DOFI-448322 format. One record per residue (C-alpha): residue number from 1; residue in one letter; x, y, z. Coordinates in steps of 0.05 Angstrom, whole numbers, plus 5000, padded with zeros to 4 digits. Example, Ala and Ser with C-alpha at 12.3 -4.5 7.8 and 13.67 -1.06 7.14 Angstrom:
// DOFI-448322
 num residu   xx   yy   zz
   1      A 5246 4910 5156
   2      S 5273 4979 5143
This chain:
// DOFI-448322
 num residu   xx   yy   zz
   1      M 4781 2558 7795
   2      T 4745 2526 7853
   3      G 4750 2591 7892
   4      D 4707 2625 7840
   5      P 4633 2631 7863
   6      L 4610 2624 7790
   7      F 4643 2555 7788
   8      Y 4596 2532 7844
   9      I 4536 2562 7809
  10      V 4555 2524 7746
  11      V 4562 2459 7784
  12      A 4495 2470 7818
  13      A 4462 2484 7750
  14      V 4491 2420 7721
  15      L 4467 2380 7782
  16      V 4397 2409 7774
  17      V 4396 2386 7701
  18      L 4420 2317 7723
  19      A 4366 2314 7777
  20      I 4310 2334 7728
  21      L 4335 2284 7677
  22      G 4338 2228 7728
  23      Y 4268 2245 7754
  24      G 4241 2246 7682
  25      I 4273 2180 7664
  26      F 4249 2147 7728
  27      G 4178 2173 7715
  28      F 4179 2149 7644
  29      G 4203 2080 7666
  30      A 4150 2077 7719
  31      G 4096 2091 7667
  32      R 4072 2157 7693
  33      D 4028 2206 7655
  34      S 4061 2223 7588
  35      K 4038 2296 7593
  36      K 4074 2303 7659
  37      A 4136 2269 7632
  38      N 4135 2317 7572
  39      K 4130 2377 7618
  40      I 4188 2351 7660
  41      M 4231 2344 7598
  42      Q 4212 2415 7577
  43      W 4238 2439 7645
  44      R 4301 2399 7633
  45      I 4313 2435 7567
  46      I 4305 2502 7601
  47      A 4351 2483 7658
  48      Q 4401 2455 7608
  49      A 4401 2520 7568
  50      V 4414 2560 7632
  51      A 4470 2512 7651
  52      V 4503 2518 7582
  53      A 4497 2594 7585
  54      L 4530 2595 7653
  55      I 4586 2548 7629
  56      L 4599 2594 7570
  57      L 4600 2655 7616
  58      F 4648 2620 7662
  59      V 4695 2600 7605
  60      Y 4692 2671 7576
  61      L 4708 2703 7642
  62      R 4765 2655 7655
  63      S 4794 2668 7585
  64      Q 4792 2743 7599
  65      G 4830 2734 7664
  66      T 4772 2764 7702
  67      D 4756 2737 7771
  68      A 4680 2736 7778
  69      G 4685 2733 7854
């Protein structure tokens, strides 16, 4: 599993979502501009959708016995 390049792409996508979420929460707690905070959370939703799609692709390929690498 960890030898599969798609696994590392999925991990990177999840970490990007985590980073965006952390940045947004930190900005909200610091009292930054609400429009900017809203835009950051919109980016988080997009990144999260990409991460979920990649996770589903990874699971599908693993269930088919196909090695993506």
